[in-house]
C-alpha positions in Angstrom: -22.6 -41.6 -5.0 -19.7 -39.6 -6.9 -18.4 -43.4 -7.7 -21.1 -43.7 -10.1 -20.1 -40.2 -12.0 -16.8 -41.9 -13.3 -19.1 -43.5 -15.7 -20.1 -42.4 -18.9 -23.9 -41.4 -19.1 -24.3 -43.5 -22.0 -23.3 -46.6 -19.4 -25.0 -45.0 -16.5 -28.3 -45.1 -18.9 -27.3 -48.7 -19.4 -27.2 -49.4 -15.8 -30.0 -47.7 -15.2 -32.2 -49.5 -17.8 -31.0 -52.7 -16.8 -31.6 -51.9 -13.4 -35.2 -50.8 -14.1 -35.9 -53.2 -16.5 -35.0 -55.8 -13.7 -37.7 -54.3 -11.1 -40.1 -54.1 -13.5 -40.1 -57.9 -14.4 -39.4 -58.9 -10.5 -42.9 -56.8 -9.9 -44.8 -58.1 -12.6 -44.0 -61.8 -11.6 -45.3 -60.8 -8.5 -48.4 -59.1 -9.7 -49.3 -62.2 -12.1 -48.7 -64.5 -10.0 -51.3 -62.6 -7.1 -53.9 -61.6 -8.9 -54.4 -64.0 -11.5 -52.0 -67.3 -12.0 -51.9 -68.2 -7.8 -55.2 -65.8 -6.9 -56.0 -66.6 -3.6 -59.0 -68.4 -3.1 -61.2 -67.8 0.2 -63.8 -69.2 2.5 -64.5 -66.4 4.3 -62.3 -67.3 7.5 -59.2 -68.2 8.9 -57.2 -71.4 9.8 -54.8 -71.6 12.8 -52.4 -74.1 13.4 -52.2 -75.4 16.3 -49.9 -78.5 16.5 -48.6 -78.2 20.1 -52.4 -78.2 21.3 -52.9 -81.3 23.0 -56.5 -81.2 21.7 -55.4 -80.5 18.4 -53.3 -83.5 16.9 -54.2 -83.2 13.3 -56.1 -80.2 11.4 -56.4 -76.6 11.3 -58.5 -74.5 14.1 -61.3 -72.3 12.6 -61.0 -69.1 13.8 -63.2 -65.7 12.5 -66.1 -67.0 11.1 -67.5 -64.1 8.6 -71.3 -63.7 9.8 -73.0 -64.3 6.3 -70.0 -65.8 4.6 -69.7 -69.1 2.5 -68.0 -70.8 5.9 -71.3 -69.9 8.3 -73.7 -70.4 5.2 -71.9 -73.5 5.3 -73.1 -74.2 8.8 -68.6 -74.1 9.9 -68.6 -72.0 13.4 -65.7 -70.5 15.2 -63.2 -73.5 17.4 -64.4 -76.0 13.9 -61.5 -78.2 13.2 -61.1 -78.4 9.1 -59.5 -82.2 8.9 -60.1 -82.6 5.3 -60.7 -80.2 1.7 -62.7 -82.5 -0.8 -61.0 -85.8 0.3 -57.3 -84.5 0.5 -55.5 -84.1 3.8 -52.9 -81.7 4.7 -50.4 -80.8 7.6 -50.4 -77.2 7.9 -52.1 -74.3 6.6 -49.6 -73.6 3.2 -50.8 -77.2 2.2 -54.1 -76.7 2.8 -53.8 -73.1 0.8 -52.8 -74.6 -1.6 -55.4 -77.4 -2.3 -57.9 -74.4 -2.0 -56.3 -72.2 -5.0 -56.9 -75.1 -6.7 -60.3 -74.5 -6.9 -62.0 -71.4 -8.9 -65.0 -69.2 -8.0 -68.1 -70.3 -7.5 -66.9 -74.0 -6.9 -68.4 -76.4 -4.4 -65.8 -77.7 -2.2 -66.5 -80.7 0.3 -65.1 -80.2 3.9 -64.8 -82.4 6.5 -65.0 -80.8 9.9 -64.4 -82.2 13.7 -66.6 -80.2 16.0 -65.8 -81.4 19.4 -64.9 -84.9 18.4 -67.7 -85.4 15.8 -67.3 -85.5 12.3 -69.2 -84.4 9.5 -68.6 -83.1 5.9 -70.6 -79.6 4.6 -70.0 -78.5 1.4 -68.5 -74.6 1.0 -68.9 -72.7 -2.3 -65.9 -70.5 -1.9 -64.3 -67.8 -4.6 -61.7 -66.1 -5.2 -60.2 -63.0 -3.4 -59.6 -59.2 -5.4 -56.5 -58.1 -3.7 -57.3 -54.7 -3.8 -54.7 -53.2 -0.9 -52.2 -55.0 -3.3 -53.2 -53.7 -6.4 -53.2 -49.7 -5.1 -49.5 -50.5 -3.6 -48.2 -52.5 -6.8 -49.9 -49.2 -8.4 -47.9 -47.3 -6.1 -44.6 -49.0 -6.2 -45.3 -49.1 -10.5 -45.7 -45.6 -10.3 -42.4 -45.0 -8.5 -40.2 -46.9 -11.0 -41.5 -45.5 -14.3 -41.2 -41.9 -13.3 -37.9 -42.7 -11.6 -36.4 -44.3 -14.8 -38.0 -41.2 -16.3 -35.3 -39.3 -14.2 -32.8 -41.1 -13.9 -32.1 -41.7 -17.8 -32.8 -38.1 -18.8 -29.8 -36.8 -16.1 -27.9 -40.2 -14.7 -25.1 -37.9 -13.7 -27.2 -35.5 -11.4 -27.5 -36.6 -7.2 -31.0 -35.7 -7.1 -31.3 -37.9 -10.4 -29.8 -41.4 -9.1 -31.6 -40.7 -5.4 -35.3 -40.6 -7.1 -34.3 -43.6 -9.2 -33.0 -45.6 -6.7 -36.2 -44.6 -4.3 -38.3 -45.3 -7.3 -36.5 -49.3 -7.8 -37.0 -50.0 -4.2 -40.7 -48.8 -4.0 -41.3 -51.5 -6.9 -39.5 -53.9 -5.2 -40.3 -53.2 -2.0 -44.4 -52.2 -1.9 -45.6 -55.1 -4.3 -45.7 -57.2 -1.7 -47.7 -55.2 1.0 -51.2 -56.8 1.3 -50.2 -60.0 -0.3 -52.8 -63.0 1.7 -50.9 -65.9 0.4 -46.9 -66.0 1.4 -46.3 -69.3 0.4 -46.1 -69.2 -3.3 -42.9 -66.7 -3.4 -39.6 -68.2 -3.5 -36.9 -67.1 -1.0 -35.4 -64.8 -4.5 -38.6 -62.9 -4.2 -38.7 -62.3 -0.5 -34.9 -60.6 -0.5 -35.4 -58.3 -3.3 -38.7 -57.6 -1.5 -36.7 -57.3 1.9 -33.7 -55.3 -0.2 -36.3 -53.1 -1.5 -38.1 -52.3 1.4 -35.1 -51.7 3.7 -33.7 -49.2 1.2 -36.8 -47.2 -0.1 -36.7 -45.8 3.9 -33.5 -44.0 3.9 -33.6 -43.3 0.5 -36.7 -41.7 1.2 -34.9 -39.3 4.2 -31.7 -38.6 1.8 -33.6 -37.8 -1.2 -35.3 -34.9 1.0 -32.1 -34.3 2.8 -31.3 -32.7 -0.7 -33.8 -31.9 -2.5 -35.9 -29.4 -2.8 -33.0 -27.7 -1.0 -29.5 -29.8 0.5 -28.7 -29.9 4.0 -25.0 -29.4 4.3 -23.2 -29.4 7.5 -20.6 -31.0 9.6 -21.6 -34.6 9.9 -23.7 -35.0 6.7 -22.1 -38.2 5.5 -21.9 -39.8 8.9 -25.7 -39.6 9.5 -26.6 -40.8 5.7 -24.7 -43.7 6.7 -26.3 -44.5 10.3 -29.5 -43.8 8.2 -29.1 -46.6 6.6 -27.2 -49.3 9.1 -30.5 -48.9 11.6 -32.0 -49.9 8.6 -29.5 -52.7 7.9 -29.7 -53.9 11.2 -33.4 -54.0 11.2 -33.8 -56.0 8.3 -31.5 -58.7 9.7 -33.7 -58.5 13.1 -36.6 -59.1 11.1 -34.9 -62.1 8.7 -33.8 -63.7 11.8 -37.0 -63.8 13.8 -39.1 -64.9 10.5 -36.8 -68.4 11.0 -38.6 -68.5 14.4 -42.0 -70.3 15.0 -42.5 -67.5 17.9 -44.2 -64.0 16.8 -42.7 -61.1 18.8 -45.0 -58.4 19.4 -42.4 -55.9 20.0 -40.4 -56.3 17.0 -43.8 -56.1 15.4 -44.3 -52.5 17.1 -40.1 -51.8 16.5 -40.7 -52.0 12.5 -43.7 -49.7 13.3 -41.8 -47.1 15.2 -38.7 -47.0 12.9 -40.5 -47.4 9.4 -43.0 -44.7 10.5 -40.0 -42.5 12.1 -38.1 -42.3 8.8 -41.5 -41.6 6.7 -42.1 -39.0 9.3 -38.3 -37.4 8.6 -38.7 -37.6 5.4 -41.7 -35.5 4.6 -41.1 -33.1 7.2 -37.8 -32.6 5.4 -39.5 -32.1 2.6 -42.4 -29.5 4.0 -39.8 -27.7 6.4 -37.9 -27.6 2.9 -41.0 -26.1 0.9 -41.3 -23.6 3.4 -37.4 -22.5 3.2 -37.7 -21.5 -0.3 -38.4 -17.6 -0.5 -40.4 -17.1 -3.4 -43.5 -18.1 -4.8 -41.8 -19.3 -7.8 -39.5 -21.8 -6.6 -42.6 -23.0 -4.4 -44.9 -23.0 -7.4 -43.6 -26.4 -9.0 -43.3 -28.1 -5.4 -47.1 -27.5 -4.6 -48.5 -29.7 -6.7 -46.5 -32.4 -4.2 -46.5 -30.8 -1.4 -50.1 -31.4 -2.0 -50.1 -34.9 -2.9 -48.3 -35.5 0.0 -50.9 -34.6 2.5 -53.0 -36.6 0.7 -51.3 -39.7 0.2 -49.8 -39.1 3.7 -54.2 -39.4 4.8 -54.2 -42.6 2.7 -51.4 -44.0 4.4 -52.4 -43.2 8.0 -55.6 -44.9 7.0 -54.5 -48.0 5.5 -51.5 -48.6 8.6 -54.8 -48.0 11.1 -57.1 -50.3 10.1 -54.9 -53.4 11.2 -55.4 -51.3 14.9 -59.6 -51.4 14.7 -60.2 -54.4 12.3 -58.7 -57.2 13.6 -59.1 -59.1 10.7 -56.7 -60.4 7.5 -57.2 -58.1 4.4 -58.9 -61.2 2.8 -61.4 -61.1 5.6 -61.8 -57.5 5.6 -64.5 -55.8 3.0 -62.9 -54.3 -0.3 -64.9 -50.9 0.7 -62.9 -50.5 3.9 -59.6 -50.1 1.3 -61.0 -47.9 -0.8 -59.6 -44.6 0.8 -56.0 -46.5 1.0 -56.1 -45.5 -3.0 -55.0 -41.5 -1.8 -51.4 -42.8 -1.6 -51.6 -42.8 -5.3 -51.3 -39.0 -4.9 -47.9 -39.1 -3.9 -46.1 -40.6 -7.4 -48.8 -38.7 -9.2 -48.1 -35.1 -8.1 -44.6 -35.6 -8.4 -45.0 -36.9 -12.2 -47.3 -34.4 -13.1 -44.7 -31.9 -11.3 -41.4 -33.2 -13.1 -43.8 -33.2 -16.9 -45.4 -29.7 -16.3 -43.1 -28.1 -14.6 -39.6 -30.1 -15.0 -38.7 -29.8 -11.5 -36.5 -32.9 -12.0 -35.7 -33.1 -16.7 -37.5 -35.3 -18.1 -38.3 -34.5 -21.5 -35.1 -36.4 -23.0 -37.1 -40.1 -22.4 -40.2 -39.0 -23.3 -39.3 -37.7 -26.7 -37.6 -40.6 -27.1 -40.4 -42.4 -26.2 -42.3 -40.9 -28.4 -40.6 -41.5 -31.3 -40.0 -45.1 -30.3 -43.5 -45.3 -30.1 -44.1 -43.3 -33.5 -41.8 -45.6 -35.5 -43.2 -48.8 -33.8 -46.7 -48.1 -34.9 -45.8 -47.2 -38.2 -43.4 -50.2 -38.8 -46.1 -52.6 -37.7 -48.8 -50.8 -39.5 -46.8 -51.0 -42.9 -45.9 -54.5 -42.1 -50.0 -55.6 -41.5 -50.8 -53.7 -44.6 -48.0 -55.2 -46.6 -48.5 -58.2 -45.6 -52.5 -58.2 -46.4 -51.1 -56.7 -50.0 -48.8 -59.0 -51.1 -49.9 -61.4 -49.9 -53.3 -61.7 -51.9 -50.7 -60.7 -54.6 -48.1 -63.4 -54.3 -51.1 -66.2 -53.8 -52.4 -65.2 -57.4 -49.1 -65.0 -58.9 -46.6 -67.3 -56.8 -48.6 -69.6 -54.7 -45.8 -72.0 -53.9 -43.0 -69.4 -53.1 -44.1 -66.6 -50.0 -40.2 -66.2 -49.1 -40.7 -63.5 -51.6 -42.9 -61.8 -49.2 -40.5 -62.1 -46.0 -37.6 -60.7 -48.2 -39.9 -57.7 -49.3 -40.9 -56.6 -45.9 -37.4 -56.8 -44.8 -35.7 -54.1 -47.9 -39.1 -52.1 -47.5 -38.6 -51.4 -43.6 -34.4 -51.2 -43.8 -34.6 -48.8 -46.4 -37.1 -46.6 -45.0 -36.4 -46.3 -41.3 -33.4 -43.3 -41.5 -36.7 -41.7 -43.5 -39.6 -42.7 -40.8 -37.1 -41.8 -37.4 -36.5 -38.4 -39.5 -40.2 -37.6 -40.1 -41.5 -38.8 -36.5 -38.8 -36.5 -34.5 -40.0 -34.1 -36.5 -44.0 -35.0 -36.1 -43.2 -35.1 -32.2 -41.5 -31.4 -32.1 -43.9 -30.2 -34.5 -47.1 -32.0 -32.2 -46.0 -31.8 -28.6 -43.2 -29.1 -28.6 -43.5 -27.1 -31.1 -42.6 -23.9 -28.3 -38.8 -25.7 -28.9 -39.8 -26.6 -32.7 -40.2 -22.6 -33.5 -37.4 -21.1 -31.5 -35.1 -23.7 -32.7 -35.7 -22.5 -36.2 -35.4 -18.9 -34.9 -32.1 -19.3 -33.2 -31.1 -21.1 -36.3 -31.8 -18.0 -37.8 -29.7 -15.9 -35.3 -26.7 -18.5 -36.0 -26.6 -17.1 -39.4 -27.1 -13.6 -38.7 -24.3 -13.6 -36.2 -21.3 -13.4 -38.2 -22.4 -10.2 -39.6 -22.9 -8.3 -36.3 -19.9 -6.1 -35.7 -19.8 -5.3 -32.0 -20.0 -6.6 -28.9 -22.5 -4.5 -27.8 -24.7 -5.8 -30.8 -24.3 -9.4 -30.2 -25.8 -8.8 -26.6 -28.5 -6.9 -28.0 -29.4 -9.7 -30.8 -29.0 -12.6 -28.1 -31.4 -10.6 -26.1 -33.6 -9.9 -28.4 -33.3 -13.8 -30.0 -34.3 -15.0 -26.6 -37.3 -13.1 -25.6 -38.6 -13.7 -28.8 -38.5 -17.1 -28.8 -38.3 -18.8 -25.3 -40.0 -15.5 -23.8 -37.3 -14.6 -21.3 -36.5 -11.2 -20.6 -34.1 -11.9 -17.8 -30.4 -12.2 -19.4 -26.6 -11.4 -18.0 -23.6 -11.5 -20.0 -20.8 -11.8 -17.6 -16.8 -11.1 -19.0 -13.9 -12.6 -17.0 -11.7 -10.8 -19.3 -11.6 -6.9 -18.7 -11.2 -6.5 -22.3 -14.0 -7.4 -23.1 -15.8 -4.1 -21.4 -13.2 -2.1 -22.1 -14.6 -2.9 -25.9 -18.5 -2.3 -25.0 -17.5 0.6 -23.1 -15.6 2.4 -26.1 -18.6 0.9 -28.6 -21.7 2.7 -26.2 -19.5 6.1 -25.8 -18.8 6.1 -29.6 -22.6 5.6 -29.7 -23.7 8.3 -27.5 -25.7 5.2 -26.0 -27.6 5.3 -22.5 -26.1 1.8 -21.1 -24.3 1.4 -18.2 -21.9 -1.2 -18.0 -21.3 -2.8 -14.4 -18.0 -4.3 -13.7 -18.1 -6.7 -10.6 -15.4 -6.9 -8.8 -12.9 -10.0 -8.2 -15.0 -12.3 -5.6 -17.9 -12.2 -8.1 -15.8 -13.2 -10.9 -14.3 -16.0 -8.6 -17.8 -16.9 -7.7 -18.8 -17.8 -11.8 -15.4 -19.1 -12.7 -15.9 -21.7 -9.6 -18.8 -22.8 -11.5 -16.6 -23.8 -14.3 -13.8 -25.7 -12.3 -14.6 -29.4 -13.0 -15.8 -28.8 -16.4 -17.3 -26.6 -19.1 -21.0 -27.8 -19.2 -23.9 -24.9 -18.6 -24.7 -25.1 -14.5 -27.8 -25.0 -13.0 -28.2 -22.0 -9.9 -30.5 -23.8 -7.9 -29.3 -24.0 -4.4 -29.3 -28.1 -4.5 -27.4 -27.8 -8.2 -24.8 -25.4 -6.3 -24.3 -27.9 -3.1 -23.7 -31.0 -5.4 -20.6 -28.4 -7.5 -19.3 -27.8 -4.2 -19.3 -24.4 -4.3 -18.5 -21.9 -1.4 -21.3 -20.7 0.5 -19.7 -16.9 -0.1 -19.9 -18.1 -3.8 -23.4 -19.7 -3.3 -25.1 -16.3 -2.0 -23.5 -14.0 -4.3 -24.8 -16.5 -7.2 -28.0 -16.5 -5.7 -28.6 -13.4 -4.7 -28.8 -12.9 -8.8 -31.4 -14.7 -9.4 -30.7 -16.7 -12.4 -31.4 -20.1 -13.1 -29.2 -21.2 -15.7 -25.6 -20.1 -16.8 -23.9 -21.2 -20.0 -20.2 -20.8 -20.2 -18.6 -18.8 -23.2 -15.2 -20.5 -24.3 -12.0 -19.1 -26.4 -10.0 -21.9 -27.3 -10.5 -23.6 -24.0 -10.3 -20.3 -22.5 -13.0 -19.0 -20.0 -13.9 -15.5 -21.1 -17.6 -15.4 -19.8 -20.8 -16.7 -19.5 -24.8 -16.4 -20.3 -26.8 -16.0 -17.2 -30.6 -16.9 -17.9 -33.6 -15.9 -15.7 -36.3 -18.4 -15.7 -38.8 -18.8 -18.3 -42.2 -17.2 -18.2 -43.9 -20.8 -18.5 -42.2 -21.9 -15.1 -40.6 -24.8 -16.9 -37.1 -26.3 -16.6 -34.5 -25.8 -18.8 -34.4 -29.2 -20.9 -31.5 -30.9 -22.4 -32.6 -29.6 -26.0 -33.1 -26.1 -24.7 -29.7 -26.3 -22.7 -28.2 -27.6 -26.2 -29.7 -24.9 -28.4 -28.4 -22.0 -25.8 -24.3 -23.7 -25.9 -24.7 -23.5 -29.5 -25.8 -19.5 -29.1 -23.4 -19.0 -26.9 -20.4 -21.1 -28.9 -21.5 -18.8 -31.6 -21.4 -15.6 -29.8 -18.5 -16.5 -28.4 -16.9 -16.6 -31.8 -18.8 -12.9 -32.3 -17.1 -11.4 -29.0 -14.1 -12.4 -29.9 -13.8 -11.2 -33.3 -15.1 -7.8 -32.4 -12.9 -7.8 -29.9 -10.1 -8.2 -32.4 -11.6 -5.9 -35.1 -11.3 -2.8 -32.0 -7.8 -3.9 -31.0 -6.8 -3.5 -34.6 -8.2 -0.7 -34.8 -7.0 0.7 -31.5 -3.6 -0.6 -32.8 -3.6 1.5 -35.5 -5.0 4.7 -33.9 -1.5 3.6 -31.6 0.7 2.8 -34.5 -0.2 5.9 -36.0 0.5 8.0 -33.0 3.7 6.3 -32.5 4.8 7.1 -35.6 3.8 10.9 -35.1 5.6 10.3 -32.0 8.4 8.7 -33.5 8.9 11.9 -36.5 8.6 14.7 -33.6 11.7 11.9 -31.1 13.5 12.2 -34.4 12.9 15.9 -35.2 14.5 16.5 -31.7 17.7 14.4 -32.5 20.5 17.1 -34.8 19.0 17.6 -38.3 22.5 18.6 -39.4 25.6 18.8 -37.2 26.9 22.7 -36.9 30.4 21.6 -36.0 33.1 23.8 -35.7 36.1 24.4 -37.8 38.9 22.0 -36.8 36.9 18.7 -36.0 34.1 16.6 -37.6 31.5 14.2 -36.2 29.0 11.9 -37.5 25.9 10.7 -35.2 23.1 7.6 -35.8 20.1 6.9 -34.0 18.1 3.6 -34.5 15.1 2.9 -31.9 14.3 -0.9 -31.3 11.0 0.5 -31.2 9.1 3.0 -33.0 10.2 5.4 -30.3 12.8 4.7 -27.7 14.9 6.1 -24.9 18.2 6.4 -26.4 18.8 10.4 -27.9 22.3 12.0 -28.9 22.8 15.6 -29.2 25.7 18.0 -30.9 25.4 21.6 -28.9 27.4 24.2 -30.5 28.4 26.7 -27.6 31.0 29.0 -29.5 32.7 29.2 -32.7 35.7 26.9 -31.0 33.4 24.8 -28.3 31.3 21.9 -29.0 28.9 19.7 -26.8 28.8 15.9 -27.5 26.1 14.5 -25.7 25.2 10.6 -25.7 22.4 9.2 -23.1 20.6 5.5 -22.6 17.3 6.0 -20.5 16.4 1.9 -19.2 13.7 0.4 -20.7 12.3 1.0 -24.0 9.2 2.4 -25.6 7.2 5.3 -24.6 8.0 5.9 -21.0 11.6 5.6 -21.9 10.9 8.3 -25.1 9.0 10.5 -22.5 12.5 10.4 -19.8 14.4 10.9 -22.8 12.9 14.5 -24.3 12.9 15.8 -20.4 16.4 15.0 -19.8 17.7 16.6 -23.3 15.5 19.6 -22.9 17.4 19.4 -19.6 21.2 19.2 -20.8 20.5 21.7 -23.5 19.4 24.2 -20.5 22.1 23.1 -18.3 24.8 23.6 -21.3 23.4 27.2 -21.6 24.5 28.1 -17.8 27.4 25.2 -16.6 30.9 25.5 -17.8 31.8 21.8 -17.6 29.9 18.7 -18.2 30.3 17.2 -14.5 28.8 20.2 -13.5 25.7 19.6 -16.1 25.3 16.1 -15.1 25.2 17.3 -11.2 22.4 19.7 -12.0 20.5 17.3 -14.4 20.7 14.4 -11.6 19.7 17.3 -8.8 16.2 18.1 -11.3 15.5 14.3 -11.9 16.2 12.4 -8.9 13.0 12.9 -7.2 11.0 13.1 -10.1 12.0 9.6 -11.8 10.4 6.2 -11.4 12.4 4.2 -8.7 12.7 1.7 -10.9 14.3 3.9 -14.1 17.4 5.9 -14.7 19.6 7.1 -16.9 23.5 6.9 -18.0 24.7 9.7 -20.4 28.2 10.6 -21.2 29.1 14.4 -22.1 32.2 15.7 -24.2 33.3 19.6 -24.1 35.5 19.9 -27.4 37.9 22.8 -26.8 39.2 23.6 -30.6 40.7 26.9 -28.9 42.8 24.8 -26.3 42.6 21.7 -28.0 41.2 19.7 -25.3 37.9 17.3 -24.6 36.5 17.4 -21.4 34.5 14.2 -20.9 32.4 13.0 -17.8 30.6 9.7 -17.8 26.9 9.5 -15.5 27.3 5.2 -15.6 27.5 5.4 -19.8 29.5 3.3 -22.0 33.5 4.0 -22.2 34.6 6.2 -24.5 36.7 5.0 -27.2 39.5 7.3 -28.0 42.7 7.0 -30.1 46.1 9.5 -29.2 49.0 8.9 -30.4 47.1 6.4 -32.8 46.4 3.9 -30.0 42.7 3.2 -29.1 42.1 3.0 -25.6 38.9 2.8 -23.6 37.7 5.6 -20.9 36.3 4.3 -18.1 36.0 7.5 -15.8 33.7 7.1 -12.8 30.8 7.7 -12.4 26.8 6.6 -11.6 23.6 6.7 -13.4 21.1 9.6 -13.3 18.3 9.4 -11.4 20.1 6.7 -8.7 21.1 8.4 -6.0 21.2 11.8 -4.4 23.3 14.8 -4.7 26.0 13.9 -2.2 26.6 10.2 -3.4 26.2 10.8 -6.9 28.4 14.1 -6.8 31.2 12.1 -4.7 31.2 9.2 -7.6 31.4 11.8 -10.6 34.5 12.2 -12.8 35.6 14.6 -15.3 38.5 14.3 -17.1 40.7 16.2 -19.5 42.3 14.9 -22.7 44.7 16.4 -24.9 43.7 16.6 -28.8 45.5 16.9 -31.9 44.3 16.0 -35.7 43.8 12.4 -36.3 42.7 11.7 -32.8 39.1 10.0 -32.7 36.3 9.5 -30.3 33.6 7.1 -30.5 30.4 7.8 -27.8 27.6 4.7 -27.9 24.9 3.2 -26.4 24.9 -0.5 -25.3 22.4 -1.0 -28.0 25.3 -1.7 -30.1 27.7 -3.7 -28.2 25.4 -5.9 -27.1 23.5 -6.4 -30.1 22.5 -10.3 -30.8 22.9 -12.8 -33.5 20.2 -15.7 -33.6 22.6 -17.7 -31.3 22.5 -15.0 -28.1 25.5 -14.1 -29.1 26.9 -10.5 -28.1 28.2 -8.6 -31.0 31.0 -6.7 -28.7 33.7 -3.9 -28.3 36.4 -6.1 -29.6 34.2 -6.1 -33.2 33.8 -2.3 -33.5 37.5 -1.2 -31.9 38.8 -3.4 -35.3 36.5 -2.1 -37.4 37.6 1.3 -36.3 41.2 0.6 -36.4 40.5 -1.0 -40.2 39.1 2.6 -41.4 40.9 5.2 -38.8 41.8 7.7 -42.2 38.1 7.4 -43.7 35.3 9.8 -43.0 33.2 9.4 -39.6 30.6 9.0 -41.7 31.8 6.2 -43.5 33.3 4.8 -40.7 30.0 5.0 -38.8 27.8 3.1 -42.1 30.4 0.3 -41.7 29.8 -0.5 -38.1 26.0 0.3 -38.4 26.4 -2.5 -41.2 28.7 -4.8 -39.5 26.5 -5.1 -36.9 23.1 -5.7 -39.5 25.5 -8.6 -41.0 26.3 -9.6 -37.4 22.4 -10.1 -36.4 21.4 -11.9 -39.3 17.6 -11.1 -39.3 17.7 -11.3 -35.7 15.2 -9.1 -34.0 16.7 -6.1 -32.7 16.9 -6.2 -29.2 18.1 -2.4 -27.5 18.7 0.9 -29.0 21.2 1.5 -31.5 23.1 5.3 -30.9 26.6 5.7 -32.3 28.7 8.9 -32.3 31.7 9.3 -34.0 33.7 12.8 -33.7 37.2 13.5 -35.4 40.1 15.9 -34.3 41.0 17.2 -38.3 43.4 19.9 -39.3 42.2 23.3 -39.5 
């Protein structure tokens, strides 16, 4: 019935109310006609039409005269022919019965009788029949429609509630024609309603028990259910066709008995099988009453079905005491009603509470109205005898202004008197919601939820499941810091997928019974995982429309189902808990960030301490260096190593990536180069050794670019080797050029390929020669428009300031980069080293 669920709850409730009122109105018409206005009058015999008989040209053949009955006392015998009733002639049994029904109980009616050609008159004391069989089946239909309406109105979108509602409607329409003696008083429309009702009842019964208490899933379930309804449709059409013929078809009668009996037995069998399939006594307990109710009701149905077999008379000729055991069939709706109200197996609390509130308000208004009428009538009679319209106006004003107050007080009264338990725990949960914002961590929140639910509802089995791993981490941190003994059980991804699947359609709480999980279309693998936990209800926890987990509740000690108001309160609790969980996580995240930032600041100080604090230059060269990481710490570094009074080594390197991993590689490579500088005489050999050491140890996704320049102020040369780093900007003879000697990054390739592609260049130097070493963070610095600073701007700045000191040139380059970025975030580490040859 998925198409029904396209409507809102309010629309479905309106539709269900309309259908229920229609069924009740129809049933009421039939009941009033049968039991009061058109109650059948009988004479303790049966009339038969024999129009085809040559012996009987007019009248009705009298048969089955009850011994000692009013007809027998009047001297009428089997085989006599009734010609007139009180002088009124008739052409068929319908007209004769209509005449007889006009007489009340104990009235004397004159019959004109033909006995073998002899005509005589006799007086018969007729009486009204009390149709006990009709009364029982009318009550059966009434019980079904009332319970079905309560169930359907409370949960209009649940399949089990929908099926039970339509089952009740069909029972109301169909059962009230069982036991009727005089069908002639009813129109074709009423018969059509009854035919639809009785036809739908039996397939609906089987359909309902295919769904509740266990939903049976099999390959062609929908096809089978369709066939169940189709068979009944075909049989109904056949019955309608033969009902228009004059002949009685005995085969059709037995076929009807067989099919109806088959449906009834199938439905009852399904329920019994489902009952015994339930694993636990807790699951069987609410259904045990229905189980016994069906056994008793089945005995009543069986008894009623066999009466026509052993007593071959119309029911109005059968003594009422024979039908008394038929009352047993009422055990079926009564057992359903008891279990539904007692154990909430199909939640009806919504409609029950509304009914109580409405009843109290109605009683109050009627009572106040009557009192006011008496009081004001006496008062106004004395002072304003001619103007009683004031009475009406006063009553309207009083009722209008008191309605909201009365409505509110009526709800409170219903809660206190009929739902005191919920009235108390609702107050407790409201207090809990006030305390919740002051709880500091997730552990305290969970403990408070467990305590509140345990104290208010008695629920001991509560489980909080988090989808987001961050909450588990926060919880573990809280427990470890408090030396708690609790254990955190993290579930695997399949478990998470199982509970996540509950909320793919909507964000509403979900019942976790076999039937509900089937209705939600949860895969069997997930159903087993969920059912294994023995939870009854799952209430989701959402933060900004994102599912972060759920609070799962076990069974209530009373055995009752969770009502709609229970769920509303738990939803409120979960939504407030969600905020508290998130606040706790954010607080923990804030603390962790503070700790990390403090540690990073320490790491930054250490990293900056690894850079040259004061450049110990040699005579004849001026050097200035700058480093600024994009994050707190970075992966660039530079170093200036004084090898002797005439030799100095300049190193600039850039580790791929940023942050902590890059910084760790940076410190490792820096140490390697410093060590290699003490052993190897040339930059190339130093880089070869570093690559050899780092190739097998560095992450395959990482690499390092570097440039090493060895200045020899005695020979007035500089040897430069570049391992995939940015070209060196240098000036010789007053012209700036880019040095682009071959080389690949450290750690990318093994010794053979790396060594083969590494080139060292030697350049003669003289005073005023300048060398600029930098990382790509300088040239690739971006502004808000994603434009790069570029090498050309650096060359322009150097050329314009070539006469200045290295430190001044450095400051102007960095200042230009900052101005160019114009507030854009620094996208990479920036390293800059400028060396200038000066006169000794």
